[in-house]
N, C-alpha and C positions, 0 to 999 in steps of 0.2 A: 338578885335577878339571876335566873338560870334558864336554859333553853330546853330543858327536858320535855316539857309539854309540847313546845313548838316542834321539836324534831319528831316527836311521836305522831303529831298530826300532819306535819309536812316534811317527811323524811328527805325529800329532794333538796331541802335547804341545809342539810347537815354539813356539806363541805364549807358553806359560808359561816355557819355558827362555829365550827371547829377551827376555822381560820382566824377567829378573833382571839387574840392573846391576852387581852385584859378587859375587864368590866369594872369601871371605877365609879364609886359614889362621889358626888361633888355638888356643892351649892353654887358653883360658878356658872352653871347653866340652868335655865328655867325648867326644862323637861328632860330631853335626851339628845344625844348627838353622836355621830360617828365620824371618825377621822378620815382624811382623804385616802389613806392606804387601806382602809377597811379592817384595821387590826385592833383598834381600841374603841370601845363603846362607853360613853359617859352617861350617867343618869342622875337626876336630882331625887334624893330619897323621899323628900316631902311630896313631890309630885307623884312618885311611885306609890306611896301609901294611900293617896286619894283615889287611886284607880281601882275599879272592880277587876276581878280575875280575868274576865273576857276582854276588858280594855287593855290590860297588861299584855295579853297575848297579841292583841292588835298592834300595840306600839312596837313590840318586838318584831313582828312581821314587817311593819313599816320600815324599821331601821335596816333589817336584813335585805329587804327588797331594794333599798338604796344601793347596797353593796353589790347584790347579784346583777343589778342593772347597770353597774359601772357608772353611776351618776357623777361621781367626782371626776372621772376621766373624761366624760362626754361633755363637760361644761364648755370647754373650748373657747374661753375668753368671754362668755356671756356674763351679764350682770349677775352677781353672786346670789343676792336675795331673790330676785325674780326667777332665776334658774331653780333655786330650792323650792319655790312655790310651784313651779311647773312640774318638777319631779314628784312633789307631794301629791299633786292632783292625779298624776298618772298612776301611781301605785295605790292611792286610796281607792280609786275605782276598782282595781283588782281585788283589794282586800274586802271591800264591802260586797262586791259581786259574788265573792266566794263565801259570803255568810259570816264573816268575822266582824267584830265590833271595834270601833275606834272611840276615843273620847268625844263627847258631844260637840266640842268646838273644833274638831278636826275639819280640814277642808273637804268639800264635796269632791267627788271624783270626776274625771273626764276620760272618756274612752279614746284617747289619742296618745301618741308618744310624747315624751317630755319636750322634745324639740318643737313639735307642732303646737303644744300648749303654750310654750314660751312665745312663739310667734303670735298666737292669739292674744296673749297678755299684752304684747307690744302694740297690737292694733285694736284692742278692746272689742274683738269680735267673738270672743268666747260666749257660748250659750249661758255660762254661769254668770256673766255680767248682768243678765236680766234678773238674777236671783240675789243681787246685792253683794256678790263676792268682790267685784271690782268697783273702784270709785270712778268718778266721772272722767279721770285722766288715764284710765286703764291700769292703774296700780291696784294691788291687792288691798281690799278694804281693811280698816283697823280692827284688830281683835278677831280676824277671820280664821287664824291658823294657830292652834295651840302648839303645834310641832314646828313652828317657823324656825329657821336657822339651825336645823338639826344636821345639815351638811356642814361640818366644821371646816375651817379654812386651813388648819395646820395639824400635823401629826404631833405626837408626844415630844419628839425631838426638835420641834419647831420647823421642820421641813414641810413642803407642800407636795411631796412626791407621791406617786401612785405605786402600789406594790404589784409586781408581776405574779407573786404567789396568790394574791387576791383575784387576779385575772384568771389564773388557772382554776381556782376554786369556783369562780363564776361559770367557767366553761363546764366543769364537772356537774355543777348544779343544773345547768341548762340541759345536759344530756339526761340527768335523772328526771327532770321535769318532763322531758319528752316521753318517758316511760311511766310517768306517774298517773294516778287515777283520781287524785283529789281535785276539787273544782279550781283551786288556786293554781295547781301545777298545769292544768289545762289552759288557764287564762294567760299564764306566763309565756311571753314570746321573747327570746333573747334578742337584744338589739346591740350589736357590737359597737364599740366606739368608732365613729366615722373616720375611716382611714382616708388619706389623700388618694383621690381617684387615680392619679398618675402612678402612684406606687402599686395600687391594685392591678392596673393594666400591665405594668411592667412585669409584675410577678406572674401574671397569666401568660404573657408571651414567653418569658424565660422558662416557665414550666413546660411549655409546648416545645421549645427549642431544645430542651434536654441538655442543660449545661453540664450536668454531672456525667462524667465519663466512667464507664464500667471497664476497668482494665482487665478484669478476669475474662472478659469475652474476646480479648485480642488473641489472634493466632500468629505465631512466629514460624518462619520457615527454618530449614536446616542450617541457615547461616545466621540465625538470630535476628532476622529482619522482619518487622511487622509492617505490612503495607497499610494497615488501618491507621497507624500513627503518621506515616508519610503522606497520606492523602488528606486533603482539607475536608473537613466535615461540611456537607451541604447544609445551607440554611433551611430552616423550616419555612413553610409558606402560610401566610396569614391572609384571610379574606376579610375586608372591612366593608360592611354594608351601611350606607349613610342615607338617612331620611332627607329627601329633597323636596318635601312639601312646603318648606319655608318656615316651619315651626321652631327650628333650632336657632337660637339667638346667635348672631354673627360672632360675638366675642367668644362664646363657648365653642363654636365651630372652629375658630382659628386656633384656640388652645388645643382642641382635640387633634387637629391636623399636625400641630407642632409636636404633640406627643407621638403621633404615628411616625414622624420623621426620626425621632430618637429610637423608636422600636426597630428601625431598619438595621440597627447593629445586631439584632438577634434573629431577625426573620425577614424574608422577602414579603413586602406588604403590597397587596393588591386591593384596589378600592372599586366598588360599584355602587352607584346611586340606585335608589328605588322610589317609585311613585305608585301609580295605580297599575298593577299587573306587569310591572317592568321585569324583563328578563335580565339574567345576570350578564353584566358587561364589565368584568373585572380587568382593570388596567393597572400598570405600575403606579405607585403613589405619585411620582413626579409628573405623570401625565393626566391625573384626575382633575376634573373641573366640575364644580357643582352647578346644576342647571336650575334648580328650584322651580319645577314645573307643576307641583301640587300632587295631592293624593298620597296615601300611605298603605299600599298593599305590599307587604313584605314577602309573603309566602312563595311566589314563583322564584324570586331571586334567591331566597334562603334555601329552597329545595335544591336548586341547581348547584349552589355553593357546597352543600353537603355531599353532592355526588362527585364533585371534583376532588383533586388530590390536595386540598388544603388541610393543614394540620389543626387549624382553629379558626373561629369566626368571632368578630366583634361587630355588634350592631349598634349604631348611633341612631336613636329615635326619641320622639317625645313620649312614646309609650301608648299612644292612642291608635292601636292597630290590633289585628288578630294575630295572636302568637301561635307558633307551630305547636302541634300536640306533643311532639318529641324533639329532642336535640341530638341528632346522630353524631354531630361533631361538637367538641368542646366550644361552648358559646358564652360570651359575656355580653350583657345588655347594658349599654351606656345610655342613661336617661337623665334629664334634668330633675325628675321627681320619681319617688318610689312607686313602682307598679307591681309589687309583690312577685317579682321574679326570683328564682333561686340564685342565679349568678348575675347580680346587677351591680353596677357602679353608679353612684349618684354624683352627677357632675356639679 
């Protein structure tokens, strides 16, 4: 097995292929498998011999797409076998949509993320259940997936750790895909491993507050005294706009406010609710009370916030609203579900 043809056809996957340090023949697995760190690819030589050349290319793409999508890292405690099935369905859709061939008994594809497909498998609501993919209890049907269990549980050394080098290779591949012209590169959409939303928000606030100090910019007087060092650095100002339509579940809302309290170490936090056409009424966090009066018209309050001297904005919303055409101030959208925003945190 080599990746010459694959790299020629899909050059954006070169960082992933070159990151693999070993390709090993073995009869210990039925078809093929990739280790959690994305460094070692195993394949069964008997299985490989039975495949046509176009199917071999499809299997290689399948394994490399597991790596570039960080599927091992994104499992996050989910059932191993079912997660493997969900990932297979997600990438098989892209492979077939791009015109490549997979073995006949490979799973059909589903135009959703692996996480969404996993939830479908749990609830047996996937459209593919009508085509015999799922059994009556929502489990994958027997014999439905020739590439089952190709996400291996352990690395060669017995560990289950992920490799940061692989994450860097995946990031490089994603950038190349954005400049690529092949059907597969256009279909590929990098989905980072879901970070804890608290960590993301803290990073956003700290980036605004500017923790890094530029000592080269300090000016000293003739006595060697620098007033910049003697003076306390003023905190940055953060405006938080909260959806008061009643659609944000109370538990999430309390967690969100708790995180805002922690952010007060880095910034002055002001909060303003919004409903239908509400104007900005930003008050200190300790004075804010949610009214839950209905409606979700963000634009008036957001426009006013952008005109004030705030250094950044966080919007807590269900996502069912009209988004602004531009974001004059650094903005993070905190939502219970994905709404295809550039800077969003999924609660």
